[in-house]
DSSP file (Angstrom, degrees, kcal/mol; ACC not computed):
  #  RESIDUE AA STRUCTURE BP1 BP2  ACC     N-H-->O    O-->H-N    N-H-->O    O-->H-N    TCO  KAPPA ALPHA  PHI   PSI    X-CA   Y-CA   Z-CA
    1    1 A X              0   0    0      0, 0.0     2,-0.1     0, 0.0     0, 0.0   0.000 360.0 360.0 360.0 142.5   16.4    9.7   -3.5
    2    2 A X        -     0   0    0      1,-0.1     2,-1.4    26,-0.0    26,-0.0  -0.419 360.0-117.5 -68.3 141.7   17.7    6.8   -1.4
    3    3 A X        -     0   0    0     -2,-0.1    -1,-0.1    25,-0.1     2,-0.0  -0.701  45.5-157.4 -81.3  93.8   15.9    3.5   -1.8
    4    4 A X        -     0   0    0     -2,-1.4    24,-2.8     1,-0.1    25,-0.2  -0.302  16.6-104.1 -79.4 156.3   14.7    3.2    1.7
    5    5 A X  B >   -A   27   0A   0     22,-0.2     3,-1.4     1,-0.1     4,-0.4  -0.401  35.9-111.6 -68.7 155.4   13.7    0.1    3.7
    6    6 A X  G >  S+     0   0    0     20,-0.9     3,-1.6     1,-0.3     6,-0.2   0.880 116.8  55.3 -61.1 -40.2   10.0   -0.4    4.0
    7    7 A X  G 3  S+     0   0    0      1,-0.3    -1,-0.3     4,-0.1     7,-0.1   0.593  98.8  63.4 -73.0  -8.2   10.0    0.3    7.8
    8    8 A X  G <  S+     0   0    0     -3,-1.4    -1,-0.3     2,-0.1     2,-0.2   0.585  90.8  88.0 -86.4 -10.4   11.7    3.7    7.1
    9    9 A X  S X  S-     0   0    0     -3,-1.6     3,-1.2    -4,-0.4    55,-0.1  -0.548  90.4 -98.0 -85.4 149.1    8.6    4.8    5.2
   10   10 A X  T 3  S+     0   0    0     54,-0.3    58,-0.1     1,-0.2    57,-0.1  -0.369 105.9  15.4 -58.8 144.1    5.6    6.4    6.8
   11   11 A X  T 3  S+     0   0    0      1,-0.1     2,-0.7    52,-0.1    -1,-0.2   0.352  98.7 111.9  76.8  -4.7    2.6    4.1    7.6
   12   12 A X    <   +     0   0    0     -3,-1.2    -1,-0.1    -6,-0.2     2,-0.1  -0.875  40.8 172.7-109.5 109.9    4.7    0.9    7.3
   13   13 A X     >  -     0   0    0     -2,-0.7     4,-2.4    -3,-0.1     5,-0.2  -0.301  50.6 -84.8 -97.8-172.1    5.4   -1.0   10.5
   14   14 A X  H  > S+     0   0    0      2,-0.2     4,-2.3     1,-0.2     5,-0.2   0.888 124.5  51.1 -65.7 -39.0    7.0   -4.3   11.0
   15   15 A X  H  > S+     0   0    0      2,-0.2     4,-2.0     1,-0.2    -1,-0.2   0.937 114.2  42.2 -66.8 -46.1    3.8   -6.4   10.4
   16   16 A X  H  > S+     0   0    0      2,-0.2     4,-2.4     1,-0.2    -1,-0.2   0.900 114.5  52.5 -68.0 -39.3    3.0   -4.7    7.1
   17   17 A X  H  X S+     0   0    0     -4,-2.4     4,-2.4     1,-0.2    -2,-0.2   0.909 107.8  51.5 -61.3 -40.7    6.6   -4.8    6.0
   18   18 A X  H  X S+     0   0    0     -4,-2.3     4,-1.5     1,-0.2    -1,-0.2   0.920 111.1  47.8 -64.0 -42.0    6.8   -8.5    6.8
   19   19 A X  H  X S+     0   0    0     -4,-2.0     4,-0.7     1,-0.2    -1,-0.2   0.876 110.3  51.9 -67.8 -36.1    3.7   -9.1    4.6
   20   20 A X  H ><>S+     0   0    0     -4,-2.4     5,-2.6     1,-0.2     3,-1.0   0.882 105.3  55.6 -65.8 -37.2    5.1   -7.1    1.8
   21   21 A X  H ><5S+     0   0    0     -4,-2.4     3,-1.8     1,-0.2    -1,-0.2   0.878  99.5  62.0 -58.7 -37.8    8.3   -9.1    2.0
   22   22 A X  H 3<5S+     0   0    0     -4,-1.5    -1,-0.2     1,-0.3    -2,-0.2   0.759 106.3  44.3 -63.9 -23.5    6.2  -12.2    1.5
   23   23 A X  T <<5S-     0   0    0     -3,-1.0    -1,-0.3    -4,-0.7    -2,-0.2   0.165 128.6 -93.1-106.8  17.9    5.0  -10.9   -1.9
   24   24 A X  T < 5S+     0   0    0     -3,-1.8     2,-0.6     1,-0.2    -3,-0.2   0.632  84.0 129.7  88.7  15.0    8.5   -9.7   -3.0
   25   25 A X      < +     0   0    0     -5,-2.6    -1,-0.2     1,-0.1    -2,-0.2  -0.909  12.8 148.1-107.3 117.5    8.5   -6.2   -1.9
   26   26 A X        +     0   0    0     -2,-0.6   -20,-0.9     1,-0.1     2,-0.3   0.582  58.6  31.1-121.1 -18.2   11.5   -5.2    0.2
   27   27 A X  B  > S-A    5   0A   0    -22,-0.2     4,-2.2   -21,-0.1   -22,-0.2  -0.852  83.3 -98.3-139.0 169.5   12.2   -1.5   -0.5
   28   28 A X  H  > S+     0   0    0    -24,-2.8     4,-2.9    -2,-0.3     5,-0.2   0.910 122.7  53.5 -54.5 -45.2   10.6    1.8   -1.4
   29   29 A X  H  > S+     0   0    0    -25,-0.2     4,-2.3     1,-0.2    -1,-0.2   0.867 105.8  51.8 -62.3 -36.7   11.5    1.2   -5.0
   30   30 A X  H  > S+     0   0    0      2,-0.2     4,-1.8     1,-0.2     5,-0.2   0.930 113.4  45.5 -63.1 -45.4    9.9   -2.2   -5.0
   31   31 A X  H  X S+     0   0    0     -4,-2.2     4,-3.0     1,-0.2    -2,-0.2   0.914 113.2  48.9 -64.1 -43.3    6.7   -0.7   -3.6
   32   32 A X  H  < S+     0   0    0     -4,-2.9    -1,-0.2     1,-0.2    -2,-0.2   0.864 108.9  54.5 -67.3 -34.3    6.8    2.3   -6.0
   33   33 A X  H  < S+     0   0    0     -4,-2.3    -1,-0.2    -5,-0.2    -2,-0.2   0.875 116.6  35.7 -67.0 -37.4    7.3   -0.1   -9.0
   34   34 A X  H  < S-     0   0    0     -4,-1.8     4,-0.4    -5,-0.1    -2,-0.2   0.842 106.6-142.6 -83.7 -36.6    4.2   -2.2   -8.2
   35   35 A X     X  -     0   0    0     -4,-3.0     4,-2.2    -5,-0.2     5,-0.2   0.121  24.1 -80.5  88.5 154.3    2.2    0.7   -7.0
   36   36 A X  H  > S+     0   0    0      1,-0.2     4,-2.5     2,-0.2     5,-0.2   0.894 123.3  49.0 -57.3 -45.9   -0.4    0.9   -4.1
   37   37 A X  H  > S+     0   0    0      2,-0.2     4,-2.5     1,-0.2    -1,-0.2   0.954 115.3  41.8 -66.0 -50.8   -3.4   -0.7   -5.9
   38   38 A X  H  > S+     0   0    0     -4,-0.4     4,-2.8     1,-0.2    -1,-0.2   0.898 113.4  53.6 -64.5 -38.5   -1.6   -3.7   -7.3
   39   39 A X  H  X S+     0   0    0     -4,-2.2     4,-2.1     2,-0.2    -1,-0.2   0.937 110.0  48.0 -60.2 -44.9    0.3   -4.2   -4.0
   40   40 A X  H  X S+     0   0    0     -4,-2.5     4,-2.5     1,-0.2    -2,-0.2   0.914 111.6  50.7 -60.9 -42.8   -3.0   -4.2   -2.1
   41   41 A X  H  X S+     0   0    0     -4,-2.5     4,-2.1     1,-0.2    -1,-0.2   0.921 109.3  50.3 -60.6 -43.7   -4.5   -6.7   -4.7
   42   42 A X  H  X S+     0   0    0     -4,-2.8     4,-1.9     1,-0.2    -1,-0.2   0.885 111.2  48.8 -66.1 -37.6   -1.5   -9.0   -4.3
   43   43 A X  H  X S+     0   0    0     -4,-2.1     4,-2.3     2,-0.2    -1,-0.2   0.917 109.4  52.2 -64.7 -43.1   -1.8   -9.0   -0.5
   44   44 A X  H  < S+     0   0    0     -4,-2.5     6,-0.2     1,-0.2    -2,-0.2   0.893 110.2  48.8 -62.5 -37.7   -5.6   -9.7   -0.7
   45   45 A X  H >< S+     0   0    0     -4,-2.1     3,-0.6     1,-0.2    -1,-0.2   0.864 111.2  50.1 -68.7 -35.9   -4.8  -12.7   -2.9
   46   46 A X  H 3< S+     0   0    0     -4,-1.9     2,-0.3     1,-0.3    -2,-0.2   0.832 122.4  32.7 -69.1 -33.0   -2.1  -13.9   -0.4
   47   47 A X  T >< S+     0   0    0     -4,-2.3     3,-1.6     1,-0.1    -1,-0.3  -0.586  71.5 161.9-123.9  66.4   -4.6  -13.6    2.4
   48   48 A X  T <  S+     0   0    0     -3,-0.6    -1,-0.1     1,-0.3    -2,-0.1   0.750  74.4  48.7 -62.1 -28.9   -7.9  -14.4    0.9
   49   49 A X  T 3  S+     0   0    0     -3,-0.1     2,-0.4     2,-0.1    -1,-0.3   0.342  98.5  84.0 -94.5   6.7   -9.7  -15.1    4.2
   50   50 A X  S <  S-     0   0    0     -3,-1.6     2,-0.5    -6,-0.2    -3,-0.1  -0.894  76.8-127.7-114.9 139.0   -8.6  -12.0    5.9
   51   51 A X        -     0   0    0     -2,-0.4     2,-0.8     1,-0.0    -2,-0.1  -0.727  21.3-160.9 -81.5 125.9  -10.1   -8.5    5.6
   52   52 A X        -     0   0    0     -2,-0.5     6,-0.2   -12,-0.0     5,-0.1  -0.869  16.8-135.8-109.9  98.0   -7.4   -6.0    4.7
   53   53 A X     >  -     0   0    0     -2,-0.8     4,-1.4     1,-0.2     3,-0.5  -0.261   7.9-134.8 -54.6 134.3   -8.7   -2.5    5.7
   54   54 A X  T  4>S+     0   0    0      1,-0.2     5,-3.0     2,-0.2     6,-0.6   0.845 103.9  57.2 -60.7 -33.7   -8.0   -0.1    2.9
   55   55 A X  T  45S+     0   0    0      1,-0.2    -1,-0.2     3,-0.2     5,-0.2   0.859 109.6  44.1 -68.2 -33.1   -6.7    2.5    5.5
   56   56 A X  T  45S+     0   0    0     -3,-0.5    -1,-0.2     3,-0.1    -2,-0.2   0.701 133.8  11.7 -83.4 -18.1   -4.1    0.1    6.8
   57   57 A X  T  X5S+     0   0    0     -4,-1.4     4,-2.9    -3,-0.1     5,-0.3   0.644 128.5  35.9-123.4 -78.4   -2.9   -1.2    3.4
   58   58 A X  H  >5S+     0   0    0     -5,-0.3     4,-1.9     1,-0.2    -3,-0.2   0.919 127.1  36.4 -51.2 -55.1   -4.0    0.7    0.2
   59   59 A X  H  ><S+     0   0    0     -5,-3.0     4,-2.9     1,-0.2    -1,-0.2   0.855 115.4  56.4 -68.5 -33.9   -4.0    4.2    1.7
   60   60 A X  H  > S+     0   0    0     -6,-0.6     4,-2.7     2,-0.2    -1,-0.2   0.913 107.0  49.3 -62.9 -40.6   -0.9    3.4    3.8
   61   61 A X  H  X S+     0   0    0     -4,-2.9     4,-1.9     2,-0.2    -2,-0.2   0.925 111.7  48.0 -67.1 -42.5    1.0    2.4    0.7
   62   62 A X  H  X S+     0   0    0     -4,-1.9     4,-1.4    -5,-0.3    -2,-0.2   0.940 113.7  47.9 -60.7 -46.7    0.0    5.6   -1.1
   63   63 A X  H  X>S+     0   0    0     -4,-2.9     5,-2.5     1,-0.2     4,-0.7   0.886 107.6  55.7 -61.8 -39.8    1.0    7.7    2.0
   64   64 A X  H ><5S+     0   0    0     -4,-2.7     3,-0.5     1,-0.2   -54,-0.3   0.892 109.0  47.8 -57.6 -40.4    4.3    5.8    2.3
   65   65 A X  H 3<5S+     0   0    0     -4,-1.9    -1,-0.2     1,-0.2    -2,-0.2   0.784 120.5  35.9 -75.6 -25.2    5.1    6.8   -1.3
   66   66 A X  H 3<5S-     0   0    0     -4,-1.4    -1,-0.2     2,-0.2    -2,-0.2   0.258 111.1-115.8-111.0  14.1    4.2   10.5   -0.9
   67   67 A X  T <<5S+     0   0    0     -4,-0.7     2,-0.3    -3,-0.5    -3,-0.2   0.929  73.0 123.9  54.3  52.7    5.4   10.8    2.7
   68   68 A X      < -     0   0    0     -5,-2.5    -1,-0.2    -8,-0.2    -2,-0.2  -0.965  69.4-102.4-135.8 154.7    2.1   11.4    4.2
   69   69 A X    >   -     0   0    0     -2,-0.3     3,-2.1     1,-0.1     4,-0.3  -0.518  41.0-114.5 -69.8 148.6   -0.1    9.8    6.9
   70   70 A X  G >  S+     0   0    0      1,-0.3     3,-1.2     2,-0.2    -1,-0.1   0.794 115.4  61.5 -58.4 -29.3   -2.8    7.7    5.3
   71   71 A X  G 3  S+     0   0    0      1,-0.2    -1,-0.3   -11,-0.0   -11,-0.0   0.687  95.6  62.8 -68.4 -17.7   -5.5   10.0    6.7
   72   72 A X  G <  S+     0   0    0     -3,-2.1     2,-0.4     2,-0.1    -1,-0.2   0.468  73.5 112.6 -87.6  -4.5   -4.0   12.9    4.7
   73   73 A X  S <  S-     0   0    0     -3,-1.2   -14,-0.0    -4,-0.3   -10,-0.0  -0.565  75.4-115.0 -68.7 125.8   -4.7   11.2    1.3
   74   74 A X     >  -     0   0    0     -2,-0.4     4,-2.5     1,-0.1     5,-0.2  -0.256  16.2-117.4 -65.3 151.8   -7.3   13.3   -0.5
   75   75 A X  H  > S+     0   0    0      1,-0.2     4,-2.5     2,-0.2     5,-0.2   0.874 114.0  54.5 -57.6 -41.1  -10.7   11.9   -1.2
   76   76 A X  H  > S+     0   0    0      1,-0.2     4,-1.8     2,-0.2    -1,-0.2   0.918 110.4  46.0 -62.0 -41.8  -10.3   12.2   -4.9
   77   77 A X  H  > S+     0   0    0      2,-0.2     4,-2.7     1,-0.2    -2,-0.2   0.912 110.2  53.8 -67.2 -40.7   -7.0   10.1   -4.8
   78   78 A X  H  X S+     0   0    0     -4,-2.5     4,-2.7     1,-0.2    -2,-0.2   0.919 107.4  51.2 -57.5 -42.9   -8.7    7.6   -2.5
   79   79 A X  H  X S+     0   0    0     -4,-2.5     4,-2.3     1,-0.2    -1,-0.2   0.901 110.0  49.5 -61.7 -40.8  -11.5    7.2   -5.1
   80   80 A X  H  X S+     0   0    0     -4,-1.8     4,-2.2     2,-0.2    -2,-0.2   0.924 111.7  48.9 -63.7 -44.1   -8.9    6.6   -7.8
   81   81 A X  H  X S+     0   0    0     -4,-2.7     4,-1.3     1,-0.2    -2,-0.2   0.913 111.3  49.1 -63.3 -43.1   -7.0    4.0   -5.7
   82   82 A X  H  <>S+     0   0    0     -4,-2.7     5,-2.5     1,-0.2     6,-0.7   0.891 110.9  50.4 -63.6 -39.2  -10.2    2.2   -4.9
   83   83 A X  H ><5S+     0   0    0     -4,-2.3     3,-1.0     1,-0.2    -1,-0.2   0.877 106.4  55.1 -64.5 -37.7  -11.2    2.1   -8.6
   84   84 A X  H 3<5S+     0   0    0     -4,-2.2    -1,-0.2     1,-0.3    -2,-0.2   0.797 109.2  47.7 -68.2 -24.7   -7.8    0.8   -9.5
   85   85 A X  T 3<5S-     0   0    0     -4,-1.3    -1,-0.3    -3,-0.2    -2,-0.2   0.508 115.9-116.5 -90.3  -4.2   -8.3   -2.1   -7.1
   86   86 A X  T < 5S+     0   0    0     -3,-1.0    -3,-0.2    -4,-0.4    -2,-0.1   0.665  80.7 123.4  81.5  15.0  -11.8   -2.8   -8.5
   87   87 A X  S   <S+     0   0    0     -5,-2.5     2,-0.3    -6,-0.2    -4,-0.2   0.673  77.1  14.3 -86.7 -15.9  -13.5   -1.9   -5.2
   88   88 A X  S    S-     0   0    0     -6,-0.7     2,-0.4    -9,-0.1    -2,-0.2  -0.966  75.1-117.9-146.6 163.8  -15.7    0.8   -6.7
   89   89 A X              0   0    0     -2,-0.3    -6,-0.1     1,-0.1    -7,-0.0  -0.846 360.0 360.0-101.1 142.2  -16.8    2.0  -10.1
   90   90 A X              0   0    0     -2,-0.4    -1,-0.1    -7,-0.1   -10,-0.0   0.410 360.0 360.0-104.6 360.0  -15.9    5.5  -11.2
């Protein structure tokens, strides 16, 4: 598979791509290597005073990597992702 630019992925627009670039993520492979949960945590650390909605970030990253809209991520996978970020207990 081709190592696509972030804006070529589903759920990733210019603003999110720009923020990902700030934490060293420039391509699909970069995002896949770090994973959705750790990427979300790094962005939260970068923007501590800002609320980062999980649907716009955590679920969007997961959807980008599986070529799905973030709303199509199943509830069980969402729970796993939230647990990986420490936002809920399993």
